[in-house]
N, C-alpha and C positions, 0 to 999 in steps of 0.2 A: 504493500500500500504506500502511495506517495503522500507525504505530509507537506502541505503548502500553507505558509502564513502569508496573508494578504494585508499589506500596509497601505492605508489610504489617508489622505489629509483630513477628510471629513466624512461623516455618515449622516449628514443632513440630506434633505431632498435635493437631488441633482442627477444629471445624466450619468456621470461616471459611477456615482453611488448606487443608482438603480441597476446599472449594468452589472456591477459586482454582486448585488443581491440576487439578480436573476441567474447569474452564473453559478453562484454557490448553492442556490436552492435546487438546481437541476443536475449538478455534477454527480457522477456515480459514486455513492458513498462506500461501495464495496472496494473501490480501487483508489479513492482520493479522500484524504482527511484534511479538511480546510479549517482555518481560523482567520477571523478578521480583526485587525488592530487599527484604530484611528488615532490621529495625533491629538485631536481635541475631544470634547465630551461626546459620548455616544448619543447620536441624534435619532430621529424616527426611522431612518433606514437601518441603522444599527439595531434598533429594537426588532425590526422585521427579520433581520438576519438571525438574531438571537432566538426569536420565536420559531424559526424554521429548524432549530436544533444545532446551529453552528455557533461555537464559542466566539464572543466578541469582547475585546479589551480596549480601554482608552488609556492613552499615555498622559492624559490630563494637562496637555499643553494649552497655552492661550493662543488664539488665532493671531498670526503675524508676529509671534515672538519666539525665536529659537530658545531652546531650553536644554541645559546639560542634564537636568533631571529627567526630561523626556527621553533623551538618548540612553540614560542609565536604565530607565524602565523598559525601553525596547530591548536593550541588551539582555535584561533579565528574562523577558518573554522568550527570546530566541535561544538563550541557554537552556531554558526549561523545556522548550518544545523540540529543539534540534531538528528544524525542518529540512527537507530535501531541497525545497525551493522557497525563496522569498520573492513574492510577486508584489511590486510596489505600484501604486496608482497615483498619478499626478506629481508635479514637480517637487514639491516640498517633501513628500513621502519618498520620492525617488532618491533625492539627495541624502536624507537622513537614513533611509534603508541601506543605501550603498555603503555609507561610512560604517554603519554598525555591522553589516554583514561581512565587510572586508576584515574588520577587527576580529570578528568571531569565526571567520573562515566558514561561513555558510556555503555549502557546495555550489549552489546556483542562485544567482540574483537576476531578476527580470524586471525591466521597467515597463510601464504602460502609459503611453502618451495619448491624450484624447483630443487635443486642439489643433488648429491650423490657422495661419494668417493672423496671429495675435498681434495687436497693437499694444506693446508694453507700456506706452505712455499713459494708459488708462489705469495702471495698477501701481501698487506700492513699489518703492525702489527695491525693497528686499526681494520681491517676486522677480524683478528683472535680473538681479544678481543671481538668484537661484537658477533661473533658466540658462543664463550664460555659463554658470559653473557646471551645470548638468551637461551642457554641450561639450565642455572640456573633458568631462569624465565619462562621456557616453560610450567609450570603448571598453570600459571596465565590466559592465553587466554582460552576462552570457547572451542576452538577446533584448531587443526592444520591441514591444508590441505597439502597433498603431491601429486605430479603428477606421482609418481612411487613407486613401492614396494621397489626398491633399495634405494630410498630417505628416506623412513621411517626407514628402517633397519640401514642405515648409521647414521641418526640423533639419533636413539635410542642408538647406540654404543657410540655416542658422548656425551650422557647424557641427551638427550631430553626426558622428561617425561610428555607429555601433558595429559590433562583430556580425550581428544578424538582425535584419528587419523581419518582423512577422506581422503580416496584415490580416487582422481578424475583425471584421465589421461587428457592429452591435447586433444583437439578436432581438427580435420583436416577438412577444408572446401573442400569437394570433388567436388563441383561445380566450385570453383575458381581454384583449382589444379586438372588438368585432362590431359589425353594424348592429345598431339597436334602434329600431323605429320608435319604440316607446320613449326613449330618452329625449328625442326631439321635442315632444310636447311637454314632457315633465319639466325639463329645464327651462323652457320658455315660460311655463306657468309659474315656476318658482321665482323667476326674475321679473315677473309682472309684465311680460311681453305678449304681444298678439301672436297667434299661431303662425302667421305668415312672416314674422320677423326673420330677417336674414342675419344669422349669427356668424361673425368672422372672429376667429380666435387666435390669440397669441399666448402660448403656454411656455413660459420662460421666467426664470428668476430675474429680479431687477439687477442688471449688470451691464456695464458699458458694452460688452461684447454682444449683447442681445439687441441693442439699439432700439429701445422703446420709443425714442424720439422720432425716428423715421416712421415706425408703425403708426403712432398717434398723429403725425403730420398727414400721412396718407389717409388715415381715418377721418380727419377733419375735412379734407377735400371731398372724400366720398360722401360723407354725411350731408353735404350741401346739395348733392345731385341724386341721392338714393335714400328716399324716406324710410325704407324698410330696414336699412343697415343698422345693426347693433354690434357692439364690440365687447368681447369677453377676454379679460386678461387674468391669467392664473399663474401663480408661482410665488416663491419666497420673496418677501418685501414688496409684493404687488398688492398694496393695501392703501386705504384712504389716509393712514397716518404717515405715509411716505411723502414728505414735502416736495421732493424733486419730481416725483411722478405726478402728484397733484398739480404742480405748476405746469407740467407739460399738457395735462388734460385741459386745464383752464385756457392755456394758450391756444389750443386747437378748438376751443369752444365745444367740448364734447361732454360736458358734465352730465347731460341727460342721456347720453348714448353709450357710455363706457361702464362696464360692470367689473369691479375689482374683487376677485374672489380669494386672493391670497393662496397659500399652499392648501391643497385639497387631497383627500384620500380616495375620492371617487373619480379619478381621472378617466377611466374607460367610458363612464357614463357621460361626463362632460364633453369629452372628445367626440363621441358618437353623436352628440346633439348639434355639432357645428355644421354649417353649410360649407364653410371654407376654413381650412387651417392655414396659418401663415407663419413664416419665419423671416424676421427682418434682420437677422444677425449679420455682423460684419466679420465674424470669425466662428467657424464650426469645424468639428471633425466629422463625426457621423451624428446627425441630429436624431435622438431617440423620439422626440415628440412628433417629428414629421413621419417617421416610420410608424408610430402608433396611430396617427391620424389616418395614414394610408390603410393600415390594418382595419380601421373602423369604417372604411369605405368613404372617407372624406377627402375630396381633392384639395391639393395644396398649392399655394403660391410661395415660392422660396427665393431667397437671395442666392446669387451664384457664388457661394463660399463653401469651403470644405468639399465634401462629397455630395452636397444636397442635390445638385443637378443630376449626378449619376444615380442617386437613389430614386428620384421621381421620374426621370426620363420623360416619356410621352404622356405619363399619367398626371402631370401637373404643369405649372407654369413657372419659369425661372426668370428672375429680373435682376438687374445690377444692385449691389448693396448701396446704402446711403442715398437712395433715389426715391423719395416719396411719390412723385408722379408715376414712375414705372410700377411701383408696388400697387398703387391705386388702379392703374390700367390692368394689371394682372387680375385683381379682384373683379373688375368690370367685365373682363372676358369670361370669367366663370359665372358671374351673375347672368350674363347674356345667354348662357347655355340653357338656362331654366333648370328647374329641379330635376327633371328627367335626365337632362344632359349631364348635370353634376353627378347624379347617381351612377350613370354609365361610366364616367371617368373614375369615380370612386371605386367601382367594382374592378376596374382594370388596376387601380392602385393596390387594392387588397391582394389580387392575384400576384402582383409583382413581389410584394413582401413575402407571401407564402412561398414563392419560388426561390427567392434569392437571400432572404434575411430572416428566416424562421429561427426562433430561439433554440429549438432542438438542434438544428444544424450547426449553429454557432458554438453551442456548448460542446458538441462533438469535436469541433476544430480546436478548441482550447484543450480538451483532454488529450487529443492526439499530439498537440504541440508540447504539452508538458512531458508526456511520455518520451517524445523524441529528444528532449533536452537531457533526460536522465540516461538515455541510451548512448549519447554521444561520447 
């Protein structure tokens, strides 16, 4: 049996965190023994992992603050567990994990990179230093996993020179995310909207990378010409008490048309209720929420970043990033198809996810990859 410790920066709601949860919940426990360790406190995704029967530990670090105590706690975990593989997720965990694993001579260390085309000017100086230092050390891990072709290209340009790249896309749970006709009316009723309301959704934490400003600017323009349009925003810090987000909504004159739902646990239901799912990101690797919308039979308008265009192909519309008029035009094209046309495009989108990005297939790829590392 292979013992794998997964070290990740956070276990709050997020794409990488949910990808880890889905992977651990489906890996064959007859052959793989997994444990999750996060740098900061155990968040809701950590609780989900723990509820599935996988041990979860926190190093008790503070966000954005390196800690010698955290390093010591990680060393203690690794000494106790003696893993065959340390799999790290995201830059801060990659760096901390590599240092600790090298000191303790963990047999195999693997990094997992999730982003592409990142503009580090939007992030703390420490994050920029961490990314650059990881680039210098990228030849030390036995392999680096990326979830998108754009991610490997971006990191190669940034100076990453790993011994081995491993491309493993995100997997989408097509049984959990599926078309749901009843969700459409239920969600509209809960939001106090007419049955014929057009729901356009952005499911993303509030983060510069997700570019809520472009989404809301496009929404403001569409609202002036499409009376049925309503906009649903879901994710961490997507709440009325976020002053920056509230200012963007007021600037676009959308106070009566935008619904801020914050982080939610009923994402399959909310996603299936949408007429159009959207991504306004300026940086992505593999967008989970776009894959999940496609699995729900919802057509998507996405910005041409990361592998988003490759994921949707002919089942959605691709527009340039940071371009509100183009994003609005993409929405208008789908609105012009009518409900039947959107349903047809959504059906094609679900078939594409089932064929190329099913969760079961991606889990098998991870299992095969881990076994291949040990055999080398």
